[in-house]
C-alpha positions as CSV (number, residue, x, y, z in Angstrom):
1,X,154.2,60.2,-13.8
2,X,150.4,60.5,-13.7
3,X,148.7,57.3,-12.6
4,X,145.3,58.2,-14.1
5,X,143.8,55.4,-16.1
6,X,140.8,55.6,-18.4
7,X,138.7,52.6,-19.4
8,X,136.0,52.1,-22.1
9,X,133.0,50.2,-20.7
10,X,131.2,48.0,-23.1
11,X,128.4,45.4,-22.8
12,X,130.7,42.5,-21.9
13,X,134.2,43.9,-21.6
14,X,136.4,46.6,-20.2
15,X,139.2,48.1,-22.4
16,X,141.9,50.4,-21.2
17,X,142.5,53.4,-23.3
18,X,146.2,54.2,-23.8
19,X,147.2,57.8,-23.2
20,X,149.1,59.8,-25.8
21,X,150.8,63.2,-25.8
22,X,150.5,65.8,-28.5
23,X,154.1,65.9,-29.8
24,X,153.8,69.1,-31.7
25,X,153.6,72.1,-29.4
26,X,151.5,74.2,-31.8
27,X,148.8,71.5,-32.1
28,X,148.5,71.5,-28.3
29,X,148.4,75.3,-28.2
30,X,145.8,75.4,-31.0
31,X,143.6,72.9,-29.1
32,X,143.7,75.0,-25.9
33,X,143.3,78.4,-27.5
34,X,140.3,77.3,-29.5
35,X,138.6,76.0,-26.3
36,X,140.2,78.2,-23.6
37,X,137.0,79.4,-21.8
38,X,135.5,75.9,-21.7
39,X,138.7,74.2,-20.5
40,X,140.2,76.8,-18.1
41,X,137.6,79.6,-17.7
42,X,139.9,82.0,-19.5
43,X,139.0,84.5,-22.3
44,X,141.5,84.4,-25.2
45,X,143.4,87.5,-26.0
46,X,146.4,86.7,-28.1
47,X,148.7,83.9,-29.4
48,X,152.4,84.2,-29.8
49,X,152.3,87.8,-28.4
50,X,155.6,89.6,-29.0
51,X,157.2,91.3,-26.0
52,X,159.1,93.7,-28.2
53,X,162.6,94.0,-29.6
54,X,164.3,94.8,-26.3
55,X,162.7,92.0,-24.3
56,X,162.9,89.7,-27.3
57,X,160.3,87.1,-26.5
58,X,156.9,85.6,-27.5
59,X,154.3,84.7,-25.0
60,X,152.5,81.5,-26.1
61,X,149.0,82.5,-25.0
62,X,147.6,85.6,-23.3
63,X,144.2,85.6,-21.6
64,X,141.9,87.1,-19.0
65,X,140.4,84.8,-16.4
66,X,136.9,84.8,-15.0
67,X,138.0,87.1,-12.2
68,X,139.5,89.6,-14.5
69,X,143.1,88.7,-13.8
70,X,145.7,88.5,-16.5
71,X,146.9,85.0,-17.5
72,X,150.1,83.9,-19.3
73,X,150.0,80.3,-20.6
74,X,153.2,78.5,-21.6
75,X,153.3,75.0,-23.2
76,X,156.2,72.7,-22.4
77,X,157.7,71.1,-25.5
78,X,160.2,68.8,-23.9
79,X,160.7,67.3,-20.5
80,X,164.1,69.1,-20.2
81,X,162.7,72.6,-21.1
82,X,162.6,75.0,-18.2
83,X,159.2,76.5,-19.0
84,X,158.7,77.8,-15.4
85,X,161.7,80.2,-15.6
86,X,160.6,81.3,-19.1
87,X,157.0,82.0,-17.8
88,X,158.4,84.0,-14.9
89,X,160.4,86.1,-17.3
90,X,157.2,86.9,-19.2
91,X,155.2,87.5,-16.0
92,X,157.7,90.2,-15.0
93,X,157.4,91.7,-18.4
94,X,153.6,91.8,-18.1
95,X,153.7,93.6,-14.8
96,X,156.0,96.2,-16.3
97,X,153.7,96.6,-19.4
98,X,150.2,96.9,-17.9
99,X,149.1,99.6,-20.3
100,X,150.0,97.3,-23.3
101,X,147.9,94.5,-21.8
102,X,145.0,96.9,-21.1
103,X,145.0,98.1,-24.7
104,X,145.0,94.6,-26.0
105,X,142.1,93.7,-23.7
106,X,140.3,96.9,-24.9
107,X,140.7,95.8,-28.5
108,X,139.7,92.2,-28.1
109,X,137.1,92.2,-25.3
110,X,135.9,95.8,-25.0
111,X,135.9,98.7,-22.6
112,X,134.1,96.9,-19.7
113,X,136.7,94.1,-19.6
114,X,139.6,96.5,-19.9
115,X,138.4,98.7,-17.1
116,X,137.8,95.7,-14.8
117,X,141.3,94.2,-15.0
118,X,142.5,93.0,-11.6
119,X,146.2,93.2,-11.2
120,X,146.2,91.7,-7.7
121,X,146.8,88.1,-8.8
122,X,148.2,87.7,-12.3
123,X,148.6,84.0,-13.2
124,X,151.2,81.9,-14.9
125,X,149.9,78.5,-16.2
126,X,152.4,75.9,-17.5
127,X,150.9,73.1,-19.5
128,X,152.7,69.9,-20.3
129,X,152.3,66.1,-20.9
130,X,154.4,65.7,-17.8
131,X,156.6,67.6,-15.3
132,X,159.7,66.5,-13.5
133,X,159.9,66.3,-9.7
134,X,162.3,69.3,-9.9
135,X,159.5,71.4,-11.6
136,X,157.1,70.5,-8.9
137,X,159.6,71.3,-6.1
138,X,160.7,74.6,-7.7
139,X,157.2,76.1,-7.9
140,X,156.7,75.4,-4.2
141,X,159.7,77.5,-3.4
142,X,158.6,80.4,-5.6
143,X,156.2,82.9,-4.1
144,X,154.3,83.5,-7.3
145,X,150.9,82.5,-8.7
146,X,152.1,79.6,-10.8
147,X,149.9,76.6,-11.8
148,X,151.1,73.3,-13.4
149,X,148.6,71.5,-15.6
150,X,149.2,68.0,-17.0
151,X,147.3,66.8,-20.0
152,X,146.6,63.4,-21.6
153,X,144.9,62.5,-24.8
154,X,142.9,59.2,-24.9
155,X,142.1,58.1,-28.5
156,X,140.7,61.0,-30.5
157,X,137.8,62.0,-28.3
158,X,139.0,62.4,-24.8
159,X,141.2,65.0,-23.1
160,X,142.2,64.8,-19.5
161,X,143.5,67.8,-17.6
162,X,145.1,67.3,-14.2
163,X,146.0,70.1,-11.8
164,X,149.5,69.1,-10.6
165,X,150.3,72.3,-8.6
166,X,148.5,75.5,-7.6
167,X,149.2,78.0,-4.9
168,X,146.9,77.2,-1.9
169,X,146.0,80.8,-1.5
170,X,146.7,84.0,-3.4
171,X,145.6,87.4,-2.1
172,X,146.1,91.1,-2.2
173,X,148.2,92.7,0.6
174,X,145.3,93.6,2.9
175,X,144.1,92.4,6.3
176,X,144.1,88.6,6.5
177,X,141.1,86.4,6.8
178,X,141.5,86.1,10.6
179,X,139.7,87.6,13.5
180,X,140.5,91.2,14.4
181,X,139.4,93.5,17.2
182,X,136.3,95.5,16.2
183,X,138.2,98.7,16.3
184,X,141.1,97.5,14.2
185,X,141.5,100.1,11.4
186,X,141.2,98.9,7.8
187,X,144.1,99.5,5.5
188,X,141.8,100.5,2.6
189,X,142.5,104.1,1.5
190,X,139.9,106.6,2.5
191,X,140.4,108.2,-1.0
192,X,138.9,105.0,-2.6
193,X,135.2,105.8,-3.4
194,X,134.5,102.1,-3.6
195,X,136.2,101.2,-0.3
196,X,132.9,100.1,1.3
197,X,132.5,97.5,-1.4
198,X,136.0,96.0,-1.1
199,X,136.1,92.6,0.6
200,X,139.0,93.5,2.9
201,X,137.1,96.5,4.2
202,X,134.0,94.5,4.7
203,X,135.8,91.7,6.5
204,X,137.5,94.2,8.8
205,X,134.2,95.8,9.6
206,X,132.2,92.6,10.2
207,X,131.0,91.7,13.6
208,X,133.0,88.8,15.2
209,X,130.1,86.2,15.0
210,X,129.6,86.6,11.2
211,X,133.4,86.8,10.7
212,X,133.8,83.5,12.4
213,X,131.2,82.0,10.1
214,X,133.0,83.4,7.1
215,X,136.3,81.8,8.3
216,X,134.5,78.5,8.9
217,X,133.2,78.5,5.3
218,X,136.6,79.4,4.0
219,X,138.2,76.5,6.0
220,X,135.5,74.1,4.9
221,X,136.0,75.0,1.2
222,X,139.8,74.8,1.4
223,X,139.4,71.4,3.2
224,X,137.4,69.8,0.4
225,X,140.6,68.9,-1.4
226,X,144.3,69.7,-1.7
227,X,143.6,71.2,-5.2
228,X,141.3,73.9,-3.9
229,X,142.7,77.5,-4.0
230,X,141.5,80.6,-2.3
231,X,142.0,83.9,-4.2
232,X,141.1,87.1,-2.5
233,X,140.2,89.8,-5.1
234,X,138.9,93.3,-4.6
235,X,135.2,92.6,-4.0
236,X,135.1,88.8,-3.2
237,X,137.1,85.7,-2.4
238,X,137.1,83.1,-5.1
239,X,137.5,79.4,-4.3
240,X,138.6,77.4,-7.3
241,X,140.1,74.2,-8.7
242,X,141.0,74.9,-12.3
243,X,138.0,77.2,-12.5
244,X,136.0,79.0,-9.8
245,X,133.3,77.0,-8.0
246,X,132.3,79.3,-5.2
247,X,132.7,83.1,-4.6
248,X,132.1,84.7,-1.2
249,X,131.0,88.3,-0.4
250,X,130.3,89.8,3.0
251,X,127.6,92.4,3.8
252,X,128.4,93.6,7.4
253,X,125.3,95.8,7.9
254,X,122.9,93.2,6.6
255,X,124.7,90.5,8.6
256,X,124.9,88.1,5.7
257,X,127.5,86.2,3.7
258,X,126.5,85.8,0.0
259,X,128.0,82.7,-1.6
260,X,127.7,82.4,-5.4
261,X,127.9,78.8,-6.6
262,X,128.5,77.2,-10.0
263,X,125.3,75.2,-9.6
264,X,122.4,75.2,-12.0
265,X,119.6,77.1,-10.1
266,X,117.0,75.0,-12.0
267,X,118.2,71.9,-10.2
268,X,117.7,73.4,-6.7
269,X,114.5,73.9,-4.9
270,X,114.6,77.7,-4.2
271,X,114.0,78.8,-0.6
272,X,113.1,82.4,0.0
273,X,115.8,84.2,2.0
274,X,118.3,81.3,1.5
275,X,118.8,80.6,-2.2
276,X,118.2,82.7,-5.3
277,X,118.5,82.3,-9.1
278,X,121.1,84.9,-10.2
279,X,121.2,84.1,-14.0
280,X,119.7,87.4,-14.9
281,X,121.0,89.5,-12.0
282,X,124.4,91.2,-12.0
283,X,126.8,90.6,-9.1
284,X,130.5,90.3,-8.3
285,X,132.2,87.0,-8.8
286,X,131.0,84.0,-10.7
287,X,128.1,81.5,-10.2
288,X,124.4,81.5,-11.0
289,X,123.1,80.3,-7.6
290,X,123.2,82.7,-4.6
291,X,123.2,81.2,-1.1
292,X,122.6,83.6,1.8
293,X,124.3,82.5,5.1
294,X,123.5,84.3,8.3
295,X,124.0,81.6,10.9
296,X,125.9,78.4,11.6
297,X,122.7,76.5,10.8
298,X,122.6,78.2,7.3
299,X,126.2,77.2,6.8
300,X,125.4,73.6,7.6
301,X,122.4,73.7,5.2
302,X,124.7,75.1,2.4
303,X,127.3,72.4,2.7
304,X,125.7,69.9,0.3
305,X,125.4,72.7,-2.3
306,X,129.1,73.6,-1.8
307,X,129.9,70.0,-2.4
308,X,127.9,70.0,-5.6
309,X,129.7,73.1,-6.8
310,X,133.1,71.6,-6.0
311,X,132.3,68.4,-7.8
312,X,131.2,70.3,-10.9
313,X,134.3,72.5,-10.8
């Protein structure tokens, strides 16, 4: 059971607010779908999406996350319901019906979103008022991108979301984020016209000193808390809790690591060559504040900003 407690602070007293669960699944589903981007950083695509007469199922909620990855959301109605197995059933269907998902994205979000779908890390999110210890154990044994979210309602005005489980790292099958010899060949296809922009290609072709700093940043961000995940996508690595808070890119020729933070640039004293306001400048990943890191000293200067982004996330 969750041990989170919420109190109302008044002038001369403290009152504990009693948590409640939303008993009707559809009420919970409606609440999340109406506020999906604010709550989870996911763009809504469909509700009760049919998987067809052969498959014979209905996906509670379909969406596209801030990294362009497909998301299935299932809501657990009862403590005994095996929502994880059900979600995995739908996740397999999704991977076999990519064109259907792409057409749905095209209809709802437009051509740009449909063309940018990233199939490297599709997500299954299970939402419930509580999970059993068997649920939490089971997802640790399954090598899939599954997240468990526990919710609580306090009075009529407060909603708490707790990340119960998330994979520590999800990544595409490319060279790992560890040191390699400078002449180690990258596995990126030479036929890919955008190979020089891919994060795996850039990491593999980064000089050892900068690669060590990249690894130090990754280790630092993952060490901020057990709830931090690292997700390697095509062009950047995203560090997230429920939503992204830092995205990293590498530019080997320039000798710089670009970190994009979910920090309001107007709250930061901009330093030429170190920080930059990206609110009106396009870039991969998410975050409005760019921090350029070239040295270990830059990394140390950036750590308070990383901490701010983490706390906001």
